[in-house]
C-alpha positions as CSV (number, residue, x, y, z in Angstrom):
1,M,22.7,-57.5,-267.0
2,K,20.0,-56.2,-269.4
3,T,20.6,-59.1,-271.8
4,V,20.0,-61.7,-269.1
5,K,16.7,-60.0,-268.1
6,T,15.6,-59.8,-271.8
7,Q,16.3,-63.5,-272.3
8,S,14.4,-64.4,-269.1
9,G,11.4,-62.4,-270.2
10,R,11.3,-64.1,-273.6
11,R,11.3,-67.6,-272.0
12,T,8.4,-66.5,-269.8
13,W,6.3,-65.3,-272.8
14,I,7.1,-68.5,-274.7
15,I,5.9,-70.6,-271.8
16,I,2.7,-68.5,-271.5
17,G,2.1,-68.7,-275.2
18,S,2.5,-72.5,-275.3
19,F,0.1,-72.9,-272.4
20,V,-2.5,-70.7,-274.1
21,A,-2.1,-72.8,-277.4
22,I,-2.6,-76.1,-275.5
23,V,-5.8,-74.7,-273.8
24,L,-7.2,-73.5,-277.2
25,V,-6.5,-76.9,-278.9
26,G,-8.0,-78.8,-276.0
27,A,-11.1,-76.6,-276.2
28,L,-11.4,-77.2,-279.9
29,L,-11.1,-81.0,-279.5
30,Y,-13.6,-80.9,-276.7
31,K,-16.1,-79.0,-278.8
32,A,-15.6,-81.4,-281.7
33,F,-16.0,-84.6,-279.7
34,H,-18.2,-83.7,-276.8
35,V,-21.8,-84.5,-277.0
36,P,-24.1,-82.8,-274.6
37,E,-26.2,-85.2,-272.5
38,S,-29.3,-83.7,-273.9
39,D,-28.2,-84.7,-277.4
40,F,-27.3,-88.1,-276.1
41,H,-30.7,-88.6,-274.8
42,D,-32.6,-86.9,-277.6
43,E,-31.0,-88.0,-280.8
44,P,-31.8,-91.5,-282.2
45,Q,-28.7,-93.7,-282.2
46,S,-27.8,-95.4,-285.5
47,V,-27.7,-99.2,-285.4
48,M,-27.6,-102.2,-287.7
49,V,-29.8,-105.2,-287.1
50,E,-30.3,-108.8,-288.3
51,E,-33.4,-110.9,-288.0
52,A,-33.5,-113.9,-285.7
53,K,-33.9,-116.8,-288.0
54,F,-35.2,-120.4,-287.5
55,G,-32.4,-122.7,-288.7
56,P,-30.5,-126.0,-288.1
57,V,-28.8,-126.3,-284.8
58,V,-26.5,-129.0,-283.5
59,R,-26.2,-130.1,-279.8
60,Y,-23.2,-132.1,-278.7
61,V,-22.1,-134.5,-276.1
62,N,-18.6,-133.5,-274.8
63,S,-16.3,-136.0,-273.1
64,I,-12.7,-136.5,-272.0
65,G,-11.2,-139.5,-273.7
66,T,-7.9,-141.4,-273.9
67,L,-5.9,-142.3,-277.0
68,V,-5.6,-146.1,-277.2
69,P,-3.2,-148.2,-279.4
70,N,-4.4,-151.0,-281.7
71,D,-2.3,-153.5,-279.6
72,S,0.0,-153.1,-276.7
73,V,1.9,-155.6,-274.6
74,E,4.5,-155.6,-271.9
75,L,6.8,-158.4,-272.9
76,K,7.9,-160.6,-269.9
77,S,10.3,-163.4,-269.4
78,E,8.9,-166.9,-269.1
79,V,12.1,-168.4,-267.8
80,S,14.8,-167.5,-265.2
81,A,18.0,-167.1,-267.3
82,K,20.8,-164.8,-268.3
83,I,20.2,-162.5,-271.3
84,D,22.6,-163.5,-274.0
85,K,21.7,-160.8,-276.6
86,I,19.3,-157.9,-277.1
87,C,18.4,-157.7,-280.8
88,F,16.5,-154.4,-281.0
89,N,17.0,-150.6,-280.8
90,E,14.8,-148.6,-278.5
91,G,12.0,-146.8,-280.4
92,A,12.5,-148.9,-283.5
93,I,9.8,-150.4,-285.7
94,V,9.8,-154.2,-285.7
95,E,7.9,-156.8,-287.7
96,K,5.8,-159.6,-286.3
97,G,8.0,-162.6,-285.4
98,A,11.2,-160.6,-285.2
99,L,13.7,-161.9,-282.6
100,L,13.9,-159.3,-279.8
101,I,15.8,-161.0,-276.9
102,Q,17.9,-164.2,-276.8
103,F,18.5,-165.9,-273.4
104,D,21.3,-168.2,-272.7
105,E,19.8,-171.5,-273.8
106,S,22.7,-173.9,-273.1
107,L,20.9,-175.7,-270.3
108,A,17.7,-175.9,-272.3
109,N,19.6,-177.4,-275.3
110,A,21.2,-180.0,-273.0
111,K,17.7,-181.0,-271.8
112,L,16.5,-181.2,-275.3
113,M,19.4,-183.5,-276.4
114,E,18.7,-185.7,-273.4
115,A,15.0,-185.9,-274.4
116,E,15.9,-186.7,-278.0
117,A,18.2,-189.6,-276.8
118,R,15.6,-191.1,-274.5
119,Y,13.0,-190.9,-277.3
120,R,15.4,-192.7,-279.8
121,K,16.1,-195.4,-277.2
122,A,12.3,-195.9,-276.5
123,K,11.5,-196.1,-280.2
124,S,14.2,-198.6,-280.9
125,E,13.0,-200.9,-278.1
126,Y,9.4,-200.6,-279.3
127,D,10.4,-201.4,-282.9
128,A,12.3,-204.5,-281.7
129,L,9.4,-205.8,-279.6
130,D,6.8,-205.0,-282.3
131,K,8.5,-207.6,-284.5
132,L,8.1,-210.2,-281.8
133,A,4.5,-209.4,-280.9
134,D,3.1,-212.5,-282.7
135,R,5.0,-214.9,-280.4
136,G,2.5,-214.9,-277.6
137,A,0.8,-212.9,-275.0
138,A,4.0,-212.1,-273.0
139,A,5.5,-210.5,-276.1
140,K,2.4,-208.4,-276.7
141,I,2.5,-207.1,-273.2
142,K,6.2,-206.1,-273.5
143,R,5.4,-204.4,-276.8
144,E,2.5,-202.4,-275.1
145,Q,4.9,-201.4,-272.3
146,A,7.5,-200.2,-274.8
147,L,4.9,-198.2,-276.7
148,A,3.9,-196.5,-273.5
149,E,7.5,-195.6,-272.8
150,M,8.0,-194.3,-276.3
151,D,4.9,-192.1,-276.0
152,I,6.2,-190.7,-272.7
153,S,9.6,-190.0,-274.3
154,S,7.9,-188.3,-277.2
155,A,5.9,-186.1,-274.9
156,N,9.1,-185.2,-272.9
157,L,10.8,-184.4,-276.2
158,N,8.0,-182.0,-277.3
159,S,8.1,-180.4,-273.8
160,A,11.8,-179.8,-274.1
161,K,11.4,-178.2,-277.6
162,A,8.6,-175.9,-276.2
163,E,10.8,-175.0,-273.2
164,L,13.7,-174.1,-275.6
165,E,11.4,-171.7,-277.5
166,K,10.8,-169.7,-274.2
167,Y,14.5,-168.7,-274.3
168,K,13.7,-166.5,-277.4
169,I,11.5,-163.4,-277.1
170,V,9.9,-162.6,-280.5
171,A,7.5,-159.8,-281.5
172,P,3.9,-161.1,-281.3
173,F,2.8,-158.4,-283.7
174,G,4.5,-155.6,-285.6
175,G,4.9,-152.3,-283.8
176,I,7.2,-149.8,-282.1
177,I,9.6,-151.0,-279.3
178,G,9.7,-149.0,-276.2
179,I,12.5,-148.2,-273.7
180,K,14.2,-151.3,-272.3
181,S,14.8,-151.9,-268.6
182,I,17.4,-154.7,-269.1
183,S,21.0,-155.3,-270.3
184,E,22.9,-158.0,-271.9
185,G,24.4,-160.4,-269.4
186,Q,21.7,-159.6,-266.8
187,F,20.0,-162.5,-265.1
188,V,16.3,-162.1,-264.9
189,Q,13.6,-164.1,-263.1
190,G,10.6,-165.6,-264.7
191,G,7.8,-163.0,-265.0
192,A,10.2,-160.1,-265.1
193,E,9.2,-157.1,-267.3
194,L,11.5,-156.7,-270.3
195,V,10.2,-154.1,-272.8
196,K,6.9,-152.7,-274.1
197,L,5.7,-153.3,-277.7
198,V,3.0,-151.0,-279.1
199,D,1.1,-151.1,-282.4
200,A,-0.4,-147.6,-282.6
201,Y,-2.2,-148.0,-285.9
202,P,-5.1,-147.7,-286.2
203,L,-5.2,-145.3,-283.3
204,K,-8.4,-145.5,-281.1
205,V,-10.0,-143.3,-278.6
206,D,-11.9,-144.5,-275.5
207,F,-14.4,-142.1,-273.9
208,T,-17.6,-142.3,-271.8
209,V,-21.1,-141.2,-272.4
210,A,-23.7,-140.7,-269.7
211,E,-26.7,-143.0,-269.7
212,I,-29.1,-140.1,-270.5
213,D,-27.4,-139.6,-273.9
214,I,-26.3,-143.2,-274.8
215,D,-29.5,-143.8,-276.9
216,K,-28.4,-140.9,-279.2
217,I,-25.0,-142.5,-279.9
218,Y,-24.5,-145.3,-282.4
219,V,-21.9,-147.4,-284.1
220,S,-20.3,-145.8,-287.2
221,Q,-21.3,-142.3,-286.0
222,E,-18.6,-139.7,-286.7
223,V,-17.1,-137.8,-283.7
224,Q,-14.6,-135.0,-283.4
225,V,-11.4,-135.5,-281.4
226,F,-9.4,-132.5,-280.2
227,V,-5.7,-133.0,-279.3
228,G,-3.1,-130.7,-277.8
229,G,-2.8,-128.4,-274.8
230,D,-5.1,-125.8,-276.5
231,S,-7.2,-128.5,-278.2
232,T,-6.7,-126.8,-281.6
233,Q,-5.8,-130.0,-283.5
234,E,-9.0,-131.6,-284.7
235,Y,-9.4,-135.1,-286.1
236,S,-12.3,-137.2,-287.2
237,A,-13.1,-140.6,-285.8
238,K,-15.9,-143.2,-286.1
239,I,-17.5,-145.1,-283.3
240,S,-16.6,-148.8,-283.6
241,A,-18.1,-150.2,-280.4
242,I,-20.3,-149.3,-277.4
243,E,-20.0,-151.2,-274.1
244,P,-23.2,-153.2,-273.7
245,E,-23.3,-152.6,-269.9
246,S,-22.9,-149.3,-268.0
247,D,-20.4,-148.7,-265.3
248,K,-22.0,-149.7,-261.9
249,L,-20.6,-146.7,-260.1
250,N,-21.3,-143.7,-262.4
251,H,-23.8,-145.3,-264.8
252,S,-21.9,-144.2,-267.9
253,F,-21.1,-146.3,-271.0
254,K,-17.6,-146.8,-272.4
255,V,-17.4,-146.0,-276.1
256,R,-14.6,-146.7,-278.5
257,A,-13.9,-144.8,-281.8
258,I,-11.2,-145.3,-284.5
259,L,-9.4,-142.2,-285.7
260,D,-9.4,-141.5,-289.4
261,V,-5.7,-140.7,-289.7
262,P,-3.2,-142.2,-292.1
263,E,-0.6,-144.6,-290.6
264,E,2.4,-142.5,-291.5
265,I,0.9,-139.5,-289.6
266,V,0.1,-141.6,-286.5
267,I,3.6,-143.1,-286.4
268,N,5.5,-139.8,-286.9
269,S,3.2,-137.5,-284.9
270,Q,4.4,-136.0,-281.7
271,T,0.9,-135.3,-280.5
272,L,-1.0,-138.5,-281.4
273,K,0.5,-140.7,-278.7
274,P,-1.3,-143.6,-277.0
275,G,-2.3,-142.8,-273.4
276,R,-2.8,-139.1,-274.0
277,F,-5.9,-137.3,-272.9
278,V,-8.1,-135.8,-275.6
279,K,-11.5,-134.0,-275.9
280,V,-14.3,-135.8,-277.8
281,R,-17.4,-134.2,-279.2
282,A,-20.3,-136.1,-280.6
283,S,-23.5,-134.7,-282.2
284,I,-26.7,-135.9,-280.6
285,N,-29.5,-134.1,-282.5
286,E,-28.8,-134.0,-286.2
287,G,-31.6,-132.3,-288.2
288,Q,-33.2,-130.3,-285.4
289,K,-33.8,-126.6,-285.7
290,G,-33.9,-123.6,-283.4
291,I,-33.7,-119.7,-283.3
292,L,-30.2,-118.4,-284.4
293,I,-28.7,-114.9,-284.0
294,P,-25.2,-113.6,-284.7
295,E,-22.8,-114.1,-281.8
296,S,-21.7,-110.4,-282.0
297,A,-25.2,-109.4,-280.9
298,I,-24.9,-110.9,-277.4
299,E,-23.6,-108.9,-274.4
300,K,-22.7,-110.4,-271.0
301,S,-23.4,-108.9,-267.6
302,G,-22.3,-111.2,-264.8
303,N,-24.0,-114.5,-265.4
304,E,-26.7,-112.9,-267.7
305,A,-26.6,-112.8,-271.5
306,M,-28.7,-110.1,-273.2
307,V,-29.5,-108.6,-276.6
308,Y,-31.2,-105.5,-277.8
309,I,-34.0,-105.8,-280.3
310,V,-35.6,-103.0,-282.3
311,S,-39.4,-102.5,-281.9
312,D,-41.3,-99.3,-283.0
313,G,-38.0,-97.4,-283.3
314,M,-36.8,-98.2,-279.8
315,A,-34.1,-100.5,-278.4
316,I,-35.6,-103.1,-276.1
317,R,-33.4,-105.1,-273.8
318,R,-34.0,-108.9,-273.6
319,V,-32.3,-111.4,-271.3
320,I,-31.7,-114.6,-273.2
321,I,-30.5,-118.2,-272.5
322,P,-28.0,-119.1,-275.2
323,G,-27.4,-122.6,-276.5
324,M,-24.8,-124.0,-278.8
325,T,-22.4,-121.8,-280.8
326,K,-21.3,-122.7,-284.3
327,D,-19.9,-120.7,-287.3
328,G,-20.5,-117.3,-285.6
329,F,-24.2,-118.0,-284.7
330,V,-25.7,-118.8,-281.4
331,E,-28.8,-120.8,-280.7
332,V,-31.2,-118.9,-278.4
333,L,-33.3,-121.2,-276.2
334,T,-35.5,-118.5,-274.6
335,G,-35.8,-114.6,-274.7
336,I,-36.5,-113.8,-278.3
337,N,-38.7,-115.0,-281.2
338,E,-38.2,-115.7,-284.8
339,G,-38.2,-112.5,-286.9
340,D,-37.1,-110.2,-284.0
341,K,-34.6,-107.6,-285.3
342,V,-31.5,-108.0,-283.1
343,I,-29.0,-105.1,-282.9
344,T,-25.6,-106.3,-284.2
345,K,-23.8,-103.0,-284.5
346,G,-24.2,-99.7,-282.7
347,V,-25.0,-101.3,-279.4
348,Q,-22.3,-99.3,-277.6
349,G,-23.8,-96.8,-275.1
350,I,-27.3,-97.9,-275.9
351,S,-30.0,-98.4,-273.2
352,D,-33.4,-99.9,-272.8
353,G,-36.0,-97.7,-274.4
354,R,-33.5,-95.6,-276.4
355,Q,-34.7,-94.2,-279.8
356,V,-32.7,-95.8,-282.7
357,T,-32.4,-95.5,-286.4
358,V,-31.8,-98.7,-288.4
359,R,-29.1,-98.4,-291.0
360,D,-27.9,-100.8,-293.7
361,E,-24.4,-99.5,-293.2
362,Y,-22.4,-97.0,-291.2
363,S,-21.0,-93.8,-292.6
364,S,-17.8,-92.3,-291.1
365,E,-19.9,-89.6,-289.3
366,E,-22.1,-92.3,-287.7
367,I,-19.1,-94.3,-286.5
368,L,-17.7,-91.1,-284.8
369,K,-21.2,-90.4,-283.3
370,S,-21.3,-94.0,-282.0
371,F,-17.9,-93.4,-280.2
372,Q,-19.2,-90.1,-278.8
373,N,-22.4,-91.8,-277.5
374,Q,-20.3,-94.4,-275.8
375,A,-18.1,-91.8,-274.1
376,A,-21.2,-89.9,-272.9
377,A,-22.7,-93.1,-271.6
378,G,-19.5,-93.7,-269.7
379,K,-19.6,-90.3,-268.1
380,K,-23.2,-90.8,-267.0
381,R,-22.3,-94.2,-265.4
382,K,-19.4,-92.6,-263.5
383,R,-21.7,-89.8,-262.1
384,S,-24.4,-92.4,-261.1
385,R,-21.8,-94.3,-259.1
386,K,-20.9,-91.1,-257.2
């Protein structure tokens, strides 16, 4: 019984000792990291700054475009006939003039043979009468009649030959064959759609530009084309043509550019497909300049963008209107001037009018101090909400 009580007492003391140790460690950590609010308000905060500089800026016209093939055609039947043979594989590359579909041409061949026979007969009669033409007016009249018959027979023969050619579907240009909607032995009517043929190279992009910006766009200008769901694949293209007349409804101009991509990439690419939507970006003010600051200096609060600048050892809050962003720098349209020292590091926990010390670099102690300032500022904000 004594042993049980002794063991129970030991466990109690162990628990009490552990609790006391935790409290002591917590107190030590609090003392190490806690900054009194008086210190937060009184001590200058260390920051790093960078001057706002006057430099080259680029503005863009952004548009949604569509990838367009070099040539595309929906092959259709010109005759009503039975399909005798399909001479292609879906998705295959075919050369110009390649036979794609052969219709049953037995009836057309019979008509051609009949036309040839009528022509031979008409020519034979003309040749015989031509030899007798010097025997008088009657002979000359018969020869003229025979000549007319021969001309008619010749025209009918040429028509029969042309009709026979319609029973063969050949590739009007080289390209990639699409998915067929027909089968061998199927009877199709004239005008029926058979298969699509697409020549994807060179690949083009069609997009629109508003009339307010069209005077800044020109033929041979380079544009950027972004492809893919996340628009991460970027390609270059050159404007090849601009529609001379604007759209009557939205007053925008159609623009066409040719992608600068090798043929083998276009043919084998799974993303560069005609008909796909893309994003297009064109520069409209090459050579212009503006005020630039690092993108890291900007803070957002709702719809407002702001920065802190250093003036007479104090942080001054400035609301700005940002412009274009490129290579980590942002154009500032209004809010600051060239030469202003913009805080880029140490802005955490800072407030308008706060005393600051400008550093070239941060020491480990200053980094810790910055985190402490940020924590103190957070506590202050929580209390103000209450």
